[in-house]
mmCIF file as gemmi writes it, N, C-alpha and C atoms, coordinates in Angstrom:
data_model
loop_
_atom_site.group_PDB
_atom_site.id
_atom_site.type_symbol
_atom_site.label_atom_id
_atom_site.label_alt_id
_atom_site.label_comp_id
_atom_site.label_asym_id
_atom_site.label_entity_id
_atom_site.label_seq_id
_atom_site.pdbx_PDB_ins_code
_atom_site.Cartn_x
_atom_site.Cartn_y
_atom_site.Cartn_z
_atom_site.occupancy
_atom_site.B_iso_or_equiv
_atom_site.pdbx_formal_charge
_atom_site.auth_seq_id
_atom_site.auth_asym_id
_atom_site.pdbx_PDB_model_num
ATOM 1 N N . UNK Axp A 1 ? -44.524 129.642 -150.483 1 0 ? 1 A 1
ATOM 2 C CA . UNK Axp A 1 ? -45.313 129.866 -149.301 1 0 ? 1 A 1
ATOM 3 C C . UNK Axp A 1 ? -46.101 128.598 -148.983 1 0 ? 1 A 1
ATOM 4 N N . UNK Axp A 2 ? -46.198 128.267 -147.712 1 0 ? 2 A 1
ATOM 5 C CA . UNK Axp A 2 ? -46.907 127.077 -147.279 1 0 ? 2 A 1
ATOM 6 C C . UNK Axp A 2 ? -48.253 127.432 -146.672 1 0 ? 2 A 1
ATOM 7 N N . UNK Axp A 3 ? -49.175 126.507 -146.805 1 0 ? 3 A 1
ATOM 8 C CA . UNK Axp A 3 ? -50.48 126.607 -146.172 1 0 ? 3 A 1
ATOM 9 C C . UNK Axp A 3 ? -50.486 125.631 -145.008 1 0 ? 3 A 1
ATOM 10 N N . UNK Axp A 4 ? -51.036 126.039 -143.869 1 0 ? 4 A 1
ATOM 11 C CA . UNK Axp A 4 ? -51.144 125.174 -142.694 1 0 ? 4 A 1
ATOM 12 C C . UNK Axp A 4 ? -52.615 124.914 -142.432 1 0 ? 4 A 1
ATOM 13 N N . UNK Axp A 5 ? -52.949 123.652 -142.134 1 0 ? 5 A 1
ATOM 14 C CA . UNK Axp A 5 ? -54.329 123.225 -141.957 1 0 ? 5 A 1
ATOM 15 C C . UNK Axp A 5 ? -54.341 122.253 -140.781 1 0 ? 5 A 1
ATOM 16 N N . UNK Axp A 6 ? -55.305 122.37 -139.897 1 0 ? 6 A 1
ATOM 17 C CA . UNK Axp A 6 ? -55.341 121.506 -138.716 1 0 ? 6 A 1
ATOM 18 C C . UNK Axp A 6 ? -56.661 120.777 -138.581 1 0 ? 6 A 1
ATOM 19 N N . UNK Axp A 7 ? -56.534 119.521 -138.195 1 0 ? 7 A 1
ATOM 20 C CA . UNK Axp A 7 ? -57.654 118.726 -137.709 1 0 ? 7 A 1
ATOM 21 C C . UNK Axp A 7 ? -57.472 118.704 -136.198 1 0 ? 7 A 1
ATOM 22 N N . UNK Axp A 8 ? -58.467 118.296 -135.456 1 0 ? 8 A 1
ATOM 23 C CA . UNK Axp A 8 ? -58.302 118.27 -134.003 1 0 ? 8 A 1
ATOM 24 C C . UNK Axp A 8 ? -57.107 117.446 -133.511 1 0 ? 8 A 1
ATOM 25 N N . UNK Axp A 9 ? -56.732 116.41 -134.286 1 0 ? 9 A 1
ATOM 26 C CA . UNK Axp A 9 ? -55.646 115.532 -133.825 1 0 ? 9 A 1
ATOM 27 C C . UNK Axp A 9 ? -54.365 115.616 -134.637 1 0 ? 9 A 1
ATOM 28 N N . UNK Axp A 10 ? -54.333 116.427 -135.709 1 0 ? 10 A 1
ATOM 29 C CA . UNK Axp A 10 ? -53.152 116.435 -136.579 1 0 ? 10 A 1
ATOM 30 C C . UNK Axp A 10 ? -53.037 117.756 -137.325 1 0 ? 10 A 1
ATOM 31 N N . UNK Axp A 11 ? -51.8 118.213 -137.521 1 0 ? 11 A 1
ATOM 32 C CA . UNK Axp A 11 ? -51.526 119.409 -138.312 1 0 ? 11 A 1
ATOM 33 C C . UNK Axp A 11 ? -50.984 118.984 -139.674 1 0 ? 11 A 1
ATOM 34 N N . UNK Axp A 12 ? -51.364 119.741 -140.7 1 0 ? 12 A 1
ATOM 35 C CA . UNK Axp A 12 ? -50.948 119.481 -142.069 1 0 ? 12 A 1
ATOM 36 C C . UNK Axp A 12 ? -50.409 120.756 -142.687 1 0 ? 12 A 1
ATOM 37 N N . UNK Axp A 13 ? -49.619 120.588 -143.743 1 0 ? 13 A 1
ATOM 38 C CA . UNK Axp A 13 ? -49.131 121.73 -144.522 1 0 ? 13 A 1
ATOM 39 C C . UNK Axp A 13 ? -48.963 121.295 -145.963 1 0 ? 13 A 1
ATOM 40 N N . UNK Axp A 14 ? -48.921 122.282 -146.857 1 0 ? 14 A 1
ATOM 41 C CA . UNK Axp A 14 ? -48.658 122.033 -148.271 1 0 ? 14 A 1
ATOM 42 C C . UNK Axp A 14 ? -48.257 123.325 -148.936 1 0 ? 14 A 1
ATOM 43 N N . UNK Axp A 15 ? -47.631 123.198 -150.093 1 0 ? 15 A 1
ATOM 44 C CA . UNK Axp A 15 ? -47.233 124.348 -150.892 1 0 ? 15 A 1
ATOM 45 C C . UNK Axp A 15 ? -48.505 125.033 -151.396 1 0 ? 15 A 1
ATOM 46 N N . UNK Axp A 16 ? -48.573 126.328 -151.262 1 0 ? 16 A 1
ATOM 47 C CA . UNK Axp A 16 ? -49.77 127.088 -151.628 1 0 ? 16 A 1
ATOM 48 C C . UNK Axp A 16 ? -50.127 126.964 -153.107 1 0 ? 16 A 1
ATOM 49 N N . UNK Axp A 17 ? -49.17 126.631 -153.962 1 0 ? 17 A 1
ATOM 50 C CA . UNK Axp A 17 ? -49.416 126.514 -155.403 1 0 ? 17 A 1
ATOM 51 C C . UNK Axp A 17 ? -50.002 125.152 -155.802 1 0 ? 17 A 1
ATOM 52 N N . UNK Axp A 18 ? -49.84 124.128 -154.969 1 0 ? 18 A 1
ATOM 53 C CA . UNK Axp A 18 ? -50.209 122.765 -155.343 1 0 ? 18 A 1
ATOM 54 C C . UNK Axp A 18 ? -51.703 122.438 -155.319 1 0 ? 18 A 1
ATOM 55 N N . UNK Axp A 19 ? -52.498 122.943 -154.382 1 0 ? 19 A 1
ATOM 56 C CA . UNK Axp A 19 ? -53.896 122.487 -154.304 1 0 ? 19 A 1
ATOM 57 C C . UNK Axp A 19 ? -54.711 122.711 -155.569 1 0 ? 19 A 1
ATOM 58 N N . UNK Axp A 20 ? -54.552 123.839 -156.219 1 0 ? 20 A 1
ATOM 59 C CA . UNK Axp A 20 ? -55.33 124.125 -157.429 1 0 ? 20 A 1
ATOM 60 C C . UNK Axp A 20 ? -55 123.136 -158.542 1 0 ? 20 A 1
ATOM 61 N N . UNK Axp A 21 ? -53.714 122.851 -158.752 1 0 ? 21 A 1
ATOM 62 C CA . UNK Axp A 21 ? -53.349 121.916 -159.816 1 0 ? 21 A 1
ATOM 63 C C . UNK Axp A 21 ? -53.771 120.493 -159.465 1 0 ? 21 A 1
ATOM 64 N N . UNK Axp A 22 ? -53.683 120.121 -158.191 1 0 ? 22 A 1
ATOM 65 C CA . UNK Axp A 22 ? -54.111 118.784 -157.784 1 0 ? 22 A 1
ATOM 66 C C . UNK Axp A 22 ? -55.625 118.629 -157.961 1 0 ? 22 A 1
ATOM 67 N N . UNK Axp A 23 ? -56.373 119.659 -157.602 1 0 ? 23 A 1
ATOM 68 C CA . UNK Axp A 23 ? -57.83 119.619 -157.754 1 0 ? 23 A 1
ATOM 69 C C . UNK Axp A 23 ? -58.219 119.51 -159.226 1 0 ? 23 A 1
ATOM 70 N N . UNK Axp A 24 ? -57.535 120.251 -160.065 1 0 ? 24 A 1
ATOM 71 C CA . UNK Axp A 24 ? -57.824 120.202 -161.503 1 0 ? 24 A 1
ATOM 72 C C . UNK Axp A 24 ? -57.474 118.84 -162.101 1 0 ? 24 A 1
ATOM 73 N N . UNK Axp A 25 ? -56.322 118.31 -161.727 1 0 ? 25 A 1
ATOM 74 C CA . UNK Axp A 25 ? -55.849 117.052 -162.311 1 0 ? 25 A 1
ATOM 75 C C . UNK Axp A 25 ? -56.559 115.829 -161.738 1 0 ? 25 A 1
ATOM 76 N N . UNK Axp A 26 ? -56.769 115.797 -160.407 1 0 ? 26 A 1
ATOM 77 C CA . UNK Axp A 26 ? -57.277 114.592 -159.743 1 0 ? 26 A 1
ATOM 78 C C . UNK Axp A 26 ? -58.663 114.755 -159.118 1 0 ? 26 A 1
ATOM 79 N N . UNK Axp A 27 ? -59.18 115.98 -159.113 1 0 ? 27 A 1
ATOM 80 C CA . UNK Axp A 27 ? -60.502 116.252 -158.522 1 0 ? 27 A 1
ATOM 81 C C . UNK Axp A 27 ? -60.556 115.93 -157.022 1 0 ? 27 A 1
ATOM 82 N N . UNK Axp A 28 ? -59.415 116.161 -156.332 1 0 ? 28 A 1
ATOM 83 C CA . UNK Axp A 28 ? -59.342 115.924 -154.895 1 0 ? 28 A 1
ATOM 84 C C . UNK Axp A 28 ? -58.71 117.14 -154.238 1 0 ? 28 A 1
ATOM 85 N N . UNK Axp A 29 ? -59.386 117.719 -153.253 1 0 ? 29 A 1
ATOM 86 C CA . UNK Axp A 29 ? -58.804 118.848 -152.518 1 0 ? 29 A 1
ATOM 87 C C . UNK Axp A 29 ? -57.867 118.322 -151.43 1 0 ? 29 A 1
ATOM 88 N N . UNK Axp A 30 ? -56.893 119.114 -151.077 1 0 ? 30 A 1
ATOM 89 C CA . UNK Axp A 30 ? -55.979 118.712 -150.008 1 0 ? 30 A 1
ATOM 90 C C . UNK Axp A 30 ? -56.706 118.669 -148.667 1 0 ? 30 A 1
ATOM 91 N N . UNK Axp A 31 ? -57.687 119.535 -148.458 1 0 ? 31 A 1
ATOM 92 C CA . UNK Axp A 31 ? -58.456 119.488 -147.213 1 0 ? 31 A 1
ATOM 93 C C . UNK Axp A 31 ? -59.169 118.139 -147.088 1 0 ? 31 A 1
ATOM 94 N N . UNK Axp A 32 ? -59.763 117.66 -148.186 1 0 ? 32 A 1
ATOM 95 C CA . UNK Axp A 32 ? -60.421 116.349 -148.199 1 0 ? 32 A 1
ATOM 96 C C . UNK Axp A 32 ? -59.387 115.241 -147.968 1 0 ? 32 A 1
ATOM 97 N N . UNK Axp A 33 ? -58.208 115.391 -148.549 1 0 ? 33 A 1
ATOM 98 C CA . UNK Axp A 33 ? -57.149 114.378 -148.411 1 0 ? 33 A 1
ATOM 99 C C . UNK Axp A 33 ? -56.712 114.19 -146.968 1 0 ? 33 A 1
ATOM 100 N N . UNK Axp A 34 ? -56.789 115.228 -146.159 1 0 ? 34 A 1
ATOM 101 C CA . UNK Axp A 34 ? -56.381 115.098 -144.752 1 0 ? 34 A 1
ATOM 102 C C . UNK Axp A 34 ? -57.229 114.081 -144.007 1 0 ? 34 A 1
ATOM 103 N N . UNK Axp A 35 ? -58.437 113.839 -144.481 1 0 ? 35 A 1
ATOM 104 C CA . UNK Axp A 35 ? -59.35 112.925 -143.788 1 0 ? 35 A 1
ATOM 105 C C . UNK Axp A 35 ? -58.847 111.485 -143.758 1 0 ? 35 A 1
ATOM 106 N N . UNK Axp A 36 ? -58.027 111.065 -144.72 1 0 ? 36 A 1
ATOM 107 C CA . UNK Axp A 36 ? -57.553 109.675 -144.719 1 0 ? 36 A 1
ATOM 108 C C . UNK Axp A 36 ? -56.683 109.389 -143.496 1 0 ? 36 A 1
ATOM 109 N N . UNK Axp A 37 ? -56.043 110.412 -142.963 1 0 ? 37 A 1
ATOM 110 C CA . UNK Axp A 37 ? -55.182 110.204 -141.801 1 0 ? 37 A 1
ATOM 111 C C . UNK Axp A 37 ? -55.982 109.965 -140.523 1 0 ? 37 A 1
ATOM 112 N N . UNK Axp A 38 ? -57.28 110.216 -140.574 1 0 ? 38 A 1
ATOM 113 C CA . UNK Axp A 38 ? -58.165 109.958 -139.44 1 0 ? 38 A 1
ATOM 114 C C . UNK Axp A 38 ? -58.837 108.586 -139.55 1 0 ? 38 A 1
ATOM 115 N N . UNK Axp A 39 ? -58.647 107.907 -140.684 1 0 ? 39 A 1
ATOM 116 C CA . UNK Axp A 39 ? -59.196 106.569 -140.898 1 0 ? 39 A 1
ATOM 117 C C . UNK Axp A 39 ? -58.45 105.6 -139.977 1 0 ? 39 A 1
ATOM 118 N N . UNK Axp A 40 ? -59.157 104.885 -139.095 1 0 ? 40 A 1
ATOM 119 C CA . UNK Axp A 40 ? -58.452 103.959 -138.196 1 0 ? 40 A 1
ATOM 120 C C . UNK Axp A 40 ? -57.774 102.803 -138.923 1 0 ? 40 A 1
ATOM 121 N N . UNK Axp A 41 ? -58.129 102.571 -140.179 1 0 ? 41 A 1
ATOM 122 C CA . UNK Axp A 41 ? -57.544 101.471 -140.95 1 0 ? 41 A 1
ATOM 123 C C . UNK Axp A 41 ? -56.584 101.962 -142.035 1 0 ? 41 A 1
ATOM 124 N N . UNK Axp A 42 ? -56.142 103.21 -141.948 1 0 ? 42 A 1
ATOM 125 C CA . UNK Axp A 42 ? -55.249 103.777 -142.954 1 0 ? 42 A 1
ATOM 126 C C . UNK Axp A 42 ? -54.041 102.859 -143.15 1 0 ? 42 A 1
ATOM 127 N N . UNK Axp A 43 ? -53.623 102.727 -144.399 1 0 ? 43 A 1
ATOM 128 C CA . UNK Axp A 43 ? -52.505 101.866 -144.782 1 0 ? 43 A 1
ATOM 129 C C . UNK Axp A 43 ? -51.396 102.764 -145.341 1 0 ? 43 A 1
ATOM 130 N N . UNK Axp A 44 ? -50.163 102.548 -144.915 1 0 ? 44 A 1
ATOM 131 C CA . UNK Axp A 44 ? -49.04 103.348 -145.395 1 0 ? 44 A 1
ATOM 132 C C . UNK Axp A 44 ? -48.133 102.5 -146.282 1 0 ? 44 A 1
ATOM 133 N N . UNK Axp A 45 ? -47.75 103.073 -147.432 1 0 ? 45 A 1
ATOM 134 C CA . UNK Axp A 45 ? -46.867 102.389 -148.373 1 0 ? 45 A 1
ATOM 135 C C . UNK Axp A 45 ? -45.767 103.35 -148.818 1 0 ? 45 A 1
ATOM 136 N N . UNK Axp A 46 ? -44.673 102.784 -149.276 1 0 ? 46 A 1
ATOM 137 C CA . UNK Axp A 46 ? -43.559 103.584 -149.784 1 0 ? 46 A 1
ATOM 138 C C . UNK Axp A 46 ? -43.964 104.233 -151.109 1 0 ? 46 A 1
ATOM 139 N N . UNK Axp A 47 ? -43.718 105.533 -151.233 1 0 ? 47 A 1
ATOM 140 C CA . UNK Axp A 47 ? -44.022 106.254 -152.478 1 0 ? 47 A 1
ATOM 141 C C . UNK Axp A 47 ? -42.829 107.098 -152.913 1 0 ? 47 A 1
ATOM 142 N N . UNK Axp A 48 ? -41.67 106.792 -152.37 1 0 ? 48 A 1
ATOM 143 C CA . UNK Axp A 48 ? -40.484 107.595 -152.645 1 0 ? 48 A 1
ATOM 144 C C . UNK Axp A 48 ? -39.719 107.123 -153.861 1 0 ? 48 A 1
ATOM 145 N N . UNK Axp A 49 ? -38.632 107.825 -154.083 1 0 ? 49 A 1
ATOM 146 C CA . UNK Axp A 49 ? -37.716 107.451 -155.151 1 0 ? 49 A 1
ATOM 147 C C . UNK Axp A 49 ? -36.309 107.474 -154.571 1 0 ? 49 A 1
ATOM 148 N N . UNK Axp A 50 ? -35.316 107.357 -155.428 1 0 ? 50 A 1
ATOM 149 C CA . UNK Axp A 50 ? -33.929 107.3 -154.957 1 0 ? 50 A 1
ATOM 150 C C . UNK Axp A 50 ? -33.48 108.603 -154.301 1 0 ? 50 A 1
ATOM 151 N N . UNK Axp A 51 ? -34.13 109.707 -154.635 1 0 ? 51 A 1
ATOM 152 C CA . UNK Axp A 51 ? -33.693 111.009 -154.13 1 0 ? 51 A 1
ATOM 153 C C . UNK Axp A 51 ? -34.391 111.456 -152.858 1 0 ? 51 A 1
ATOM 154 N N . UNK Axp A 52 ? -35.634 111.012 -152.645 1 0 ? 52 A 1
ATOM 155 C CA . UNK Axp A 52 ? -36.375 111.51 -151.486 1 0 ? 52 A 1
ATOM 156 C C . UNK Axp A 52 ? -37.305 110.445 -150.937 1 0 ? 52 A 1
ATOM 157 N N . UNK Axp A 53 ? -37.339 110.33 -149.604 1 0 ? 53 A 1
ATOM 158 C CA . UNK Axp A 53 ? -38.278 109.416 -148.966 1 0 ? 53 A 1
ATOM 159 C C . UNK Axp A 53 ? -39.657 110.06 -148.944 1 0 ? 53 A 1
ATOM 160 N N . UNK Axp A 54 ? -40.611 109.368 -149.5 1 0 ? 54 A 1
ATOM 161 C CA . UNK Axp A 54 ? -42.009 109.788 -149.454 1 0 ? 54 A 1
ATOM 162 C C . UNK Axp A 54 ? -42.839 108.576 -149.083 1 0 ? 54 A 1
ATOM 163 N N . UNK Axp A 55 ? -43.935 108.853 -148.454 1 0 ? 55 A 1
ATOM 164 C CA . UNK Axp A 55 ? -44.84 107.8 -148.054 1 0 ? 55 A 1
ATOM 165 C C . UNK Axp A 55 ? -46.221 108.139 -148.607 1 0 ? 55 A 1
ATOM 166 N N . UNK Axp A 56 ? -47.039 107.134 -148.811 1 0 ? 56 A 1
ATOM 167 C CA . UNK Axp A 56 ? -48.418 107.371 -149.227 1 0 ? 56 A 1
ATOM 168 C C . UNK Axp A 56 ? -49.345 106.734 -148.213 1 0 ? 56 A 1
ATOM 169 N N . UNK Axp A 57 ? -50.418 107.43 -147.939 1 0 ? 57 A 1
ATOM 170 C CA . UNK Axp A 57 ? -51.47 106.913 -147.073 1 0 ? 57 A 1
ATOM 171 C C . UNK Axp A 57 ? -52.629 106.504 -147.97 1 0 ? 57 A 1
ATOM 172 N N . UNK Axp A 58 ? -53.115 105.289 -147.776 1 0 ? 58 A 1
ATOM 173 C CA . UNK Axp A 58 ? -54.304 104.829 -148.482 1 0 ? 58 A 1
ATOM 174 C C . UNK Axp A 58 ? -55.39 104.711 -147.425 1 0 ? 58 A 1
ATOM 175 N N . UNK Axp A 59 ? -56.459 105.457 -147.61 1 0 ? 59 A 1
ATOM 176 C CA . UNK Axp A 59 ? -57.515 105.428 -146.609 1 0 ? 59 A 1
ATOM 177 C C . UNK Axp A 59 ? -58.801 106.046 -147.105 1 0 ? 59 A 1
ATOM 178 N N . UNK Axp A 60 ? -59.807 105.932 -146.251 1 0 ? 60 A 1
ATOM 179 C CA . UNK Axp A 60 ? -61.146 106.412 -146.575 1 0 ? 60 A 1
ATOM 180 C C . UNK Axp A 60 ? -61.362 107.82 -146.023 1 0 ? 60 A 1
ATOM 181 N N . UNK Axp A 61 ? -62.093 108.617 -146.802 1 0 ? 61 A 1
ATOM 182 C CA . UNK Axp A 61 ? -62.517 109.935 -146.33 1 0 ? 61 A 1
ATOM 183 C C . UNK Axp A 61 ? -63.821 109.769 -145.562 1 0 ? 61 A 1
ATOM 184 N N . UNK Axp A 62 ? -64.292 110.843 -144.989 1 0 ? 62 A 1
ATOM 185 C CA . UNK Axp A 62 ? -65.531 110.797 -144.216 1 0 ? 62 A 1
ATOM 186 C C . UNK Axp A 62 ? -66.73 110.41 -145.072 1 0 ? 62 A 1
ATOM 187 N N . UNK Axp A 63 ? -66.677 110.68 -146.376 1 0 ? 63 A 1
ATOM 188 C CA . UNK Axp A 63 ? -67.782 110.3 -147.269 1 0 ? 63 A 1
ATOM 189 C C . UNK Axp A 63 ? -67.464 109.032 -148.077 1 0 ? 63 A 1
ATOM 190 N N . UNK Axp A 64 ? -66.584 108.173 -147.54 1 0 ? 64 A 1
ATOM 191 C CA . UNK Axp A 64 ? -66.296 106.847 -148.051 1 0 ? 64 A 1
ATOM 192 C C . UNK Axp A 64 ? -65.646 106.819 -149.433 1 0 ? 64 A 1
ATOM 193 N N . UNK Axp A 65 ? -64.784 107.776 -149.71 1 0 ? 65 A 1
ATOM 194 C CA . UNK Axp A 65 ? -63.984 107.761 -150.931 1 0 ? 65 A 1
ATOM 195 C C . UNK Axp A 65 ? -62.576 107.327 -150.538 1 0 ? 65 A 1
ATOM 196 N N . UNK Axp A 66 ? -62.042 106.328 -151.224 1 0 ? 66 A 1
ATOM 197 C CA . UNK Axp A 66 ? -60.691 105.859 -150.911 1 0 ? 66 A 1
ATOM 198 C C . UNK Axp A 66 ? -59.67 106.664 -151.708 1 0 ? 66 A 1
ATOM 199 N N . UNK Axp A 67 ? -58.731 107.267 -150.981 1 0 ? 67 A 1
ATOM 200 C CA . UNK Axp A 67 ? -57.711 108.117 -151.598 1 0 ? 67 A 1
ATOM 201 C C . UNK Axp A 67 ? -56.312 107.568 -151.368 1 0 ? 67 A 1
ATOM 202 N N . UNK Axp A 68 ? -55.416 107.982 -152.25 1 0 ? 68 A 1
ATOM 203 C CA . UNK Axp A 68 ? -53.98 107.7 -152.17 1 0 ? 68 A 1
ATOM 204 C C . UNK Axp A 68 ? -53.312 109.059 -151.993 1 0 ? 68 A 1
ATOM 205 N N . UNK Axp A 69 ? -52.739 109.305 -150.826 1 0 ? 69 A 1
ATOM 206 C CA . UNK Axp A 69 ? -52.21 110.627 -150.491 1 0 ? 69 A 1
ATOM 207 C C . UNK Axp A 69 ? -50.703 110.541 -150.256 1 0 ? 69 A 1
ATOM 208 N N . UNK Axp A 70 ? -49.936 111.13 -151.158 1 0 ? 70 A 1
ATOM 209 C CA . UNK Axp A 70 ? -48.476 111.16 -151.024 1 0 ? 70 A 1
ATOM 210 C C . UNK Axp A 70 ? -48.119 112.298 -150.08 1 0 ? 70 A 1
ATOM 211 N N . UNK Axp A 71 ? -47.203 112.001 -149.146 1 0 ? 71 A 1
ATOM 212 C CA . UNK Axp A 71 ? -46.854 112.993 -148.128 1 0 ? 71 A 1
ATOM 213 C C . UNK Axp A 71 ? -45.463 112.709 -147.558 1 0 ? 71 A 1
ATOM 214 N N . UNK Axp A 72 ? -44.969 113.653 -146.811 1 0 ? 72 A 1
ATOM 215 C CA . UNK Axp A 72 ? -43.744 113.485 -146.025 1 0 ? 72 A 1
ATOM 216 C C . UNK Axp A 72 ? -44.033 114.029 -144.634 1 0 ? 72 A 1
ATOM 217 N N . UNK Axp A 73 ? -43.342 113.471 -143.66 1 0 ? 73 A 1
ATOM 218 C CA . UNK Axp A 73 ? -43.436 113.982 -142.299 1 0 ? 73 A 1
ATOM 219 C C . UNK Axp A 73 ? -42.374 115.063 -142.176 1 0 ? 73 A 1
ATOM 220 N N . UNK Axp A 74 ? -42.815 116.304 -142.031 1 0 ? 74 A 1
ATOM 221 C CA . UNK Axp A 74 ? -41.884 117.426 -141.955 1 0 ? 74 A 1
ATOM 222 C C . UNK Axp A 74 ? -41.371 117.633 -140.533 1 0 ? 74 A 1
ATOM 223 N N . UNK Axp A 75 ? -42.231 117.533 -139.621 1 0 ? 75 A 1
ATOM 224 C CA . UNK Axp A 75 ? -41.922 117.642 -138.197 1 0 ? 75 A 1
ATOM 225 C C . UNK Axp A 75 ? -42.765 116.562 -137.541 1 0 ? 75 A 1
ATOM 226 N N . UNK Axp A 76 ? -42.452 116.186 -136.356 1 0 ? 76 A 1
ATOM 227 C CA . UNK Axp A 76 ? -43.239 115.144 -135.713 1 0 ? 76 A 1
ATOM 228 C C . UNK Axp A 76 ? -44.708 115.51 -135.634 1 0 ? 76 A 1
ATOM 229 N N . UNK Axp A 77 ? -45.011 116.782 -135.589 1 0 ? 77 A 1
ATOM 230 C CA . UNK Axp A 77 ? -46.4 117.195 -135.422 1 0 ? 77 A 1
ATOM 231 C C . UNK Axp A 77 ? -47.054 117.652 -136.721 1 0 ? 77 A 1
ATOM 232 N N . UNK Axp A 78 ? -46.377 117.575 -137.871 1 0 ? 78 A 1
ATOM 233 C CA . UNK Axp A 78 ? -46.94 118.089 -139.111 1 0 ? 78 A 1
ATOM 234 C C . UNK Axp A 78 ? -46.682 117.151 -140.285 1 0 ? 78 A 1
ATOM 235 N N . UNK Axp A 79 ? -47.723 116.942 -141.091 1 0 ? 79 A 1
ATOM 236 C CA . UNK Axp A 79 ? -47.634 116.127 -142.298 1 0 ? 79 A 1
ATOM 237 C C . UNK Axp A 79 ? -47.747 117.059 -143.498 1 0 ? 79 A 1
ATOM 238 N N . UNK Axp A 80 ? -46.787 116.965 -144.414 1 0 ? 80 A 1
ATOM 239 C CA . UNK Axp A 80 ? -46.81 117.788 -145.63 1 0 ? 80 A 1
ATOM 240 C C . UNK Axp A 80 ? -47.399 116.973 -146.777 1 0 ? 80 A 1
ATOM 241 N N . UNK Axp A 81 ? -48.54 117.411 -147.293 1 0 ? 81 A 1
ATOM 242 C CA . UNK Axp A 81 ? -49.199 116.72 -148.397 1 0 ? 81 A 1
ATOM 243 C C . UNK Axp A 81 ? -48.592 117.187 -149.715 1 0 ? 81 A 1
ATOM 244 N N . UNK Axp A 82 ? -48.255 116.222 -150.556 1 0 ? 82 A 1
ATOM 245 C CA . UNK Axp A 82 ? -47.644 116.498 -151.855 1 0 ? 82 A 1
ATOM 246 C C . UNK Axp A 82 ? -48.663 116.32 -152.98 1 0 ? 82 A 1
ATOM 247 N N . UNK Axp A 83 ? -49.451 115.25 -152.925 1 0 ? 83 A 1
ATOM 248 C CA . UNK Axp A 83 ? -50.499 115.031 -153.923 1 0 ? 83 A 1
ATOM 249 C C . UNK Axp A 83 ? -51.549 114.093 -153.345 1 0 ? 83 A 1
ATOM 250 N N . UNK Axp A 84 ? -52.724 114.101 -153.98 1 0 ? 84 A 1
ATOM 251 C CA . UNK Axp A 84 ? -53.816 113.228 -153.549 1 0 ? 84 A 1
ATOM 252 C C . UNK Axp A 84 ? -54.681 112.88 -154.752 1 0 ? 84 A 1
ATOM 253 N N . UNK Axp A 85 ? -55.074 111.614 -154.81 1 0 ? 85 A 1
ATOM 254 C CA . UNK Axp A 85 ? -55.923 111.152 -155.906 1 0 ? 85 A 1
ATOM 255 C C . UNK Axp A 85 ? -56.718 109.957 -155.419 1 0 ? 85 A 1
ATOM 256 N N . UNK Axp A 86 ? -57.699 109.536 -156.22 1 0 ? 86 A 1
ATOM 257 C CA . UNK Axp A 86 ? -58.434 108.334 -155.871 1 0 ? 86 A 1
ATOM 258 C C . UNK Axp A 86 ? -57.517 107.124 -156.005 1 0 ? 86 A 1
ATOM 259 N N . UNK Axp A 87 ? -57.719 106.155 -155.144 1 0 ? 87 A 1
ATOM 260 C CA . UNK Axp A 87 ? -56.891 104.945 -155.141 1 0 ? 87 A 1
ATOM 261 C C . UNK Axp A 87 ? -57.202 104.079 -156.359 1 0 ? 87 A 1
ATOM 262 N N . UNK Axp A 88 ? -56.167 103.437 -156.886 1 0 ? 88 A 1
ATOM 263 C CA . UNK Axp A 88 ? -56.32 102.494 -157.998 1 0 ? 88 A 1
ATOM 264 C C . UNK Axp A 88 ? -56.831 101.153 -157.449 1 0 ? 88 A 1
ATOM 265 N N . UNK Axp A 89 ? -57.262 100.251 -158.315 1 0 ? 89 A 1
ATOM 266 C CA . UNK Axp A 89 ? -57.711 98.93 -157.835 1 0 ? 89 A 1
ATOM 267 C C . UNK Axp A 89 ? -56.641 98.192 -157.026 1 0 ? 89 A 1
ATOM 268 N N . UNK Axp A 90 ? -55.382 98.246 -157.447 1 0 ? 90 A 1
ATOM 269 C CA . UNK Axp A 90 ? -54.329 97.548 -156.685 1 0 ? 90 A 1
ATOM 270 C C . UNK Axp A 90 ? -54.095 98.211 -155.326 1 0 ? 90 A 1
ATOM 271 N N . UNK Axp A 91 ? -54.225 99.535 -155.254 1 0 ? 91 A 1
ATOM 272 C CA . UNK Axp A 91 ? -54.09 100.236 -153.968 1 0 ? 91 A 1
ATOM 273 C C . UNK Axp A 91 ? -55.268 99.917 -153.061 1 0 ? 91 A 1
ATOM 274 N N . UNK Axp A 92 ? -56.445 99.747 -153.632 1 0 ? 92 A 1
ATOM 275 C CA . UNK Axp A 92 ? -57.619 99.341 -152.855 1 0 ? 92 A 1
ATOM 276 C C . UNK Axp A 92 ? -57.396 97.951 -152.236 1 0 ? 92 A 1
ATOM 277 N N . UNK Axp A 93 ? -56.818 97.052 -153.029 1 0 ? 93 A 1
ATOM 278 C CA . UNK Axp A 93 ? -56.536 95.705 -152.51 1 0 ? 93 A 1
ATOM 279 C C . UNK Axp A 93 ? -55.516 95.773 -151.372 1 0 ? 93 A 1
ATOM 280 N N . UNK Axp A 94 ? -54.488 96.611 -151.513 1 0 ? 94 A 1
ATOM 281 C CA . UNK Axp A 94 ? -53.501 96.756 -150.44 1 0 ? 94 A 1
ATOM 282 C C . UNK Axp A 94 ? -54.158 97.241 -149.157 1 0 ? 94 A 1
ATOM 283 N N . UNK Axp A 95 ? -55.074 98.174 -149.282 1 0 ? 95 A 1
ATOM 284 C CA . UNK Axp A 95 ? -55.805 98.682 -148.115 1 0 ? 95 A 1
ATOM 285 C C . UNK Axp A 95 ? -56.664 97.574 -147.492 1 0 ? 95 A 1
ATOM 286 N N . UNK Axp A 96 ? -57.367 96.838 -148.339 1 0 ? 96 A 1
ATOM 287 C CA . UNK Axp A 96 ? -58.268 95.796 -147.826 1 0 ? 96 A 1
ATOM 288 C C . UNK Axp A 96 ? -57.523 94.624 -147.227 1 0 ? 96 A 1
ATOM 289 N N . UNK Axp A 97 ? -56.301 94.355 -147.709 1 0 ? 97 A 1
ATOM 290 C CA . UNK Axp A 97 ? -55.514 93.234 -147.203 1 0 ? 97 A 1
ATOM 291 C C . UNK Axp A 97 ? -54.666 93.593 -145.992 1 0 ? 97 A 1
ATOM 292 N N . UNK Axp A 98 ? -54.558 94.856 -145.674 1 0 ? 98 A 1
ATOM 293 C CA . UNK Axp A 98 ? -53.706 95.314 -144.57 1 0 ? 98 A 1
ATOM 294 C C . UNK Axp A 98 ? -54.308 94.921 -143.246 1 0 ? 98 A 1
């Protein structure tokens, strides 16, 4: 089952089972992760493997936390969040250099 979540400018979705495990493991909620897509300086990097194309967004939340959010574009109007965590130092540099 999927969960659907909307910001005024973007729709999001995720597997209903994933948010609890992501919050426990990374201390980041998927609702908070959606905020990076509203960052005007968001940086996108490849996060896929040989089997599936995935992208990651590196950006700031409304309370100035930099996150790394793995996602796929499911439909032109919807982003499916797969995982979210705080950005590593190298990911922070990629964001700052973009």
